[in-house]
C-alpha positions in Angstrom: 13.9 20.5 11.8 10.9 22.2 13.4 8.6 21.0 10.5 10.0 17.5 10.8 9.2 17.4 14.5 5.7 18.7 13.9 5.1 16.0 11.3 6.3 13.3 13.7 4.3 14.7 16.6 1.0 14.9 14.7 1.4 11.4 13.2 2.3 9.8 16.6 -0.7 11.5 18.3 -3.1 10.2 15.6 -1.9 6.6 15.7 -1.9 6.4 19.5 -5.3 8.1 19.6 -6.9 5.6 17.2 -5.4 2.7 19.2 -7.0 4.1 22.4 -10.4 4.5 20.6 -10.2 0.9 19.4 -9.6 -0.3 23.0 -12.0 1.9 25.0 -14.8 2.7 22.5 -14.8 -0.1 19.8 -12.9 -1.3 16.8 -16.0 -0.4 14.8 -15.7 3.3 15.7 -11.9 3.1 15.1 -12.5 1.6 11.7 -14.9 4.4 10.7 -12.5 7.1 12.1 -9.7 5.6 10.1 -11.6 6.9 7.1 -11.3 10.4 8.5 -8.5 12.5 6.8 -5.5 11.6 9.0 -2.4 10.4 7.2 -3.4 11.8 3.8 -4.3 15.1 5.4 -1.0 15.4 7.1 0.9 14.5 3.9 -1.1 16.9 1.6 -0.9 19.8 4.1 2.9 19.6 4.3 3.2 19.0 0.6 1.2 22.2 0.1 3.2 24.0 2.8 6.6 23.0 1.4 6.0 22.8 -2.4 3.0 25.0 -2.9 -0.8 24.8 -2.9 -1.2 24.3 -6.6 1.2 21.3 -6.5 -0.8 19.9 -3.5 -4.1 20.4 -5.3 -2.8 18.5 -8.3 -1.5 15.7 -6.0 -4.8 15.5 -4.3 -6.5 14.4 -7.5 -4.2 11.3 -7.5 -4.6 10.8 -3.8 -8.3 10.7 -4.4 -7.9 8.0 -7.0 -5.3 6.2 -4.8 -7.9 5.6 -2.2 -9.1 2.8 -4.4 -5.6 1.3 -3.7 -6.1 1.8 0.0 -9.3 -0.2 -0.2 -7.3 -2.9 -2.1 -4.8 -2.8 0.8 -7.5 -3.6 3.5 -9.1 -6.2 1.3 -5.9 -8.1 0.7 -4.9 -7.8 4.4 -8.3 -9.4 5.3 -8.1 -12.2 2.7 -4.6 -13.0 3.8 -5.4 -13.0 7.5 -8.3 -15.3 6.9 -6.2 -17.8 5.0 -2.8 -17.8 6.6 -2.4 -19.4 10.0 1.3 -18.7 10.8 3.1 -15.4 10.8 -0.3 -13.9 9.9 0.6 -10.3 10.6 3.8 -10.4 8.6 2.2 -12.0 5.5 -0.9 -9.9 5.7 1.3 -6.8 5.8 3.4 -7.9 2.9 0.6 -8.9 0.6 -1.6 -5.9 1.5 1.3 -3.5 0.7 1.9 -5.4 -2.6 -1.8 -5.0 -3.4 -1.7 -1.3 -2.7 1.4 -0.6 -4.9 0.0 -2.8 -7.7 -3.2 -0.8 -7.6 -1.5 2.6 -7.7 0.9 1.4 -10.4 -2.1 0.7 -12.6 -3.7 4.0 -11.7 -0.6 5.9 -12.7 -1.0 4.7 -16.3 -4.3 6.5 -16.9 -4.9 10.2 -17.0 -7.5 11.2 -14.4 -9.8 14.1 -14.0 -11.0 15.3 -10.6 -14.4 13.7 -11.0 -13.1 10.5 -12.4 -10.7 10.3 -9.5 -13.7 10.9 -7.1 -16.0 8.3 -8.7 -13.3 5.6 -8.7 -13.0 5.1 -4.9 -16.7 5.8 -4.4 -17.5 2.8 -6.6 -14.7 0.7 -4.9 -16.0 1.6 -1.4 -19.5 0.3 -2.4 -18.0 -2.9 -3.7 -15.9 -3.5 -0.6 -18.8 -2.7 1.8 -20.7 -5.5 0.0 -17.7 -7.9 0.3 -17.3 -7.2 4.0 -21.0 -7.3 4.9 -20.8 -10.7 6.6 -18.0 -9.7 9.0 -19.4 -9.5 12.5 -18.7 -6.3 14.6 -16.9 -7.1 17.8 -16.0 -5.1 20.9 -12.9 -5.3 23.1 -14.3 -6.3 26.5 -11.1 -6.6 28.4 -8.7 -4.0 27.2 -5.0 -4.8 27.7 -2.8 -1.8 28.5 -0.5 -1.4 25.4 3.1 -0.7 26.3 4.3 2.7 25.5 7.2 1.3 23.5 4.9 -0.7 21.2 2.7 2.3 20.5 5.6 4.6 20.0 7.3 2.1 17.6 4.1 1.9 15.4 3.6 5.6 15.5 7.2 6.4 14.6 6.8 4.0 11.6 3.9 6.1 10.4 5.8 9.3 10.9 8.7 8.0 8.9 6.4 7.1 6.0 4.9 10.6 6.2 8.3 12.2 6.2 9.3 10.1 3.2 6.2 11.0 1.2 6.4 14.7 1.9 10.2 14.9 1.5 10.1 13.2 -1.9 7.1 15.1 -3.3 9.1 17.6 -5.3 11.4 14.9 -6.8 8.7 12.4 -7.8 6.1 14.9 -9.1 2.5 15.7 -8.2 1.1 12.4 -9.6 3.3 10.0 -7.6 3.3 12.3 -4.6 -0.5 12.1 -4.6 -0.7 8.3 -5.1 1.9 7.7 -2.3 -0.2 10.1 0.0 -3.1 7.6 -0.2 -1.0 4.9 1.6 -2.8 4.0 4.8 -0.1 5.5 7.1 -2.2 5.6 10.2 -4.6 2.7 9.4 -1.7 0.2 8.8 -0.1 0.6 12.2 -3.5 0.5 13.9 -4.2 -2.9 12.2 -0.9 -4.2 13.4 -1.4 -3.0 17.0 -4.9 -4.4 17.3 -4.1 -7.7 15.4 -1.0 -8.4 17.6 -2.8 -7.5 20.9 -6.4 -8.7 20.4 -6.5 -11.0 17.4 -8.2 -11.3 14.1 -11.9 -10.6 14.8 -11.2 -7.1 16.1 -9.0 -6.4 13.0 -11.8 -7.6 10.8 -14.2 -5.2 12.5 -11.9 -2.3 11.7 -11.6 -3.5 8.1 -15.4 -3.9 7.8 -16.1 -0.3 8.8 -13.2 1.4 7.1 -14.9 1.8 3.7 -17.9 3.4 5.5 -15.8 6.2 6.8 -13.8 6.6 3.6 -16.3 9.2 2.3 -14.9 11.6 4.8 -11.4 11.3 3.3 -12.7 11.4 -0.2 -14.5 14.7 0.5 -11.4 16.1 2.2 -9.2 15.2 -0.7 -11.6 16.6 -3.2 -11.7 19.8 -1.0 -8.0 20.1 -1.2 -8.0 20.0 -5.0 -10.7 22.7 -5.0 -9.8 24.9 -2.0 -6.0 25.0 -2.0 -5.5 27.0 -5.2 -8.2 29.5 -4.1 -7.8 29.8 -0.4 -4.2 28.6 0.3 -3.0 25.7 2.4 -4.2 26.7 5.9 -7.7 28.0 5.0 -8.1 25.3 2.4 -7.3 22.7 4.9 -9.8 24.1 7.4 -12.6 24.1 4.7 -11.7 20.6 3.6 -11.7 19.4 7.2 -15.1 21.0 7.8 -16.5 19.2 4.8 -15.0 15.9 6.0 -16.3 16.4 9.5 -19.8 17.2 8.3 -19.9 13.9 6.4 -18.8 11.9 9.5 -21.3 13.7 11.7 -24.2 12.9 9.3 -23.0 9.3 9.0 -22.9 8.9 12.8 -26.4 10.5 13.1 -27.7 8.1 10.4 -26.2 5.1 12.2 -27.6 6.1 15.6 -31.1 6.6 14.1 -30.9 3.2 12.3 -29.8 1.4 15.5 -32.4 3.1 17.6 -35.1 2.0 15.1 -33.7 -1.5 15.1 -33.7 -1.7 18.9 -37.3 -0.5 19.0 -38.3 -3.2 16.5 -36.5 -5.8 18.5 -38.2 -4.8 21.8 -41.7 -4.7 20.1 -41.2 -8.2 18.7 -40.1 -9.6 22.1 -42.5 -7.6 24.4 
């Protein structure tokens, strides 16, 4: 019961935190941070804690490949939201989930090595960054205070998904446990919250920037597959998180330098 409560508490905090970032910083930052190891990290940690580090490391290989399915999820969500005018959130959620499960079903057919599993979402991320390049970044200028009940409902949904994945890990095996762990348990409720509260353009901004932050989750998952058998669940998680954080820090530094250079260029042209 204690472990169940910890899983729920961590997941609730993550979903609520991302929603606050989207409101008070920007959907762009929330989209990048959604690529940080959040839901998958929670799932893999508790799989390793409950079943064993070797099992979690084997699962992580398929989680890594399953991130291509996560990218399919956000792409299908975006395409549906653009085309469907009524009950948009409902249909976007249904079709995106179907896209994800179709993708991981196909991935389950093929044997995957660690590096094949790493290169697959890397290539997919590059493709989807290209597909999303024309989406305009937007900011939330007048944040609406989200009701505690709405946030809690979405967060509890994420927690239930995490509990289901980690609870079924031993029964379904390392391969399916890993593929299920790639499900966007924290990103999905964030999309629903922002979509329902602020509308499509802000959801599109999150979707546009999600593949850019996905490298962080890829490195974390790769780290789990390497570090867990050697260092155990706790130390392995710390090392994997450090690797993921370094990626995000370097990405943020690169973006800041690029935007600073762009601003100087703009000022010089209009001076």
